[in-house]
C-alpha positions in Angstrom: 34.2 144.3 116.7 35.2 141.1 114.9 38.8 141.6 116.0 37.6 141.4 119.6 35.7 138.3 118.9 38.7 136.7 117.3 40.8 137.6 120.3 38.3 136.2 122.7 38.0 133.0 120.7 41.8 132.7 120.7 41.9 133.0 124.5 39.2 130.3 124.9 41.0 128.0 122.5 44.3 128.6 124.2 42.9 127.6 127.6 41.6 124.4 126.1 44.9 123.7 124.3 46.8 124.2 127.5 44.5 121.9 129.4 45.1 119.2 126.8 48.8 119.8 126.8 49.0 119.5 130.6 46.9 116.3 130.4 49.5 114.8 128.1 47.2 114.8 125.0 49.9 116.3 122.8 48.4 115.6 119.4 45.1 117.2 120.4 46.9 120.1 122.0 49.0 120.7 118.9 45.8 120.9 116.8 44.1 123.4 119.1 47.3 125.5 119.4 47.2 125.7 115.6 43.6 126.9 115.8 44.7 129.6 118.2 47.4 130.8 115.8 44.9 130.8 113.0 42.8 133.2 115.0 45.7 135.2 116.3 49.1 134.5 114.6 50.8 136.7 117.3 49.5 134.8 120.3 52.8 134.7 122.3 51.7 132.1 124.7 50.4 129.7 122.0 53.7 130.1 120.1 55.7 129.4 123.2 53.6 126.4 124.3 53.5 124.9 120.8 57.2 125.3 120.6 57.6 123.5 124.0 55.3 120.8 122.7 57.5 120.3 119.7 60.6 120.1 121.9 58.9 117.5 124.1 58.3 115.4 120.9 62.0 115.7 119.9 61.3 118.2 117.1 64.0 120.7 118.2 64.2 122.8 115.0 60.4 123.5 114.9 60.3 124.0 118.7 63.2 126.5 118.6 61.7 128.3 115.6 58.3 128.8 117.3 59.8 129.9 120.6 62.1 132.3 118.7 59.2 133.7 116.9 57.4 134.3 120.2 60.4 136.1 121.6 60.5 138.4 118.6 56.9 139.7 119.3 
């Protein structure tokens, strides 16, 4: 049961992170994407979006690493 709760929490957090990201609030979105990944370290969309966020901030190595990790899942 707790696994389902964690999954639901990750989904809610991801939606919030994506809204922040789309609003240009990159630092806040980065924090919430991190919370998603704490709840579900295999959340493909959070990994991809966080990787994209890092690329947008000029952090190519980290962005590529995160997107690569999402592609492996």
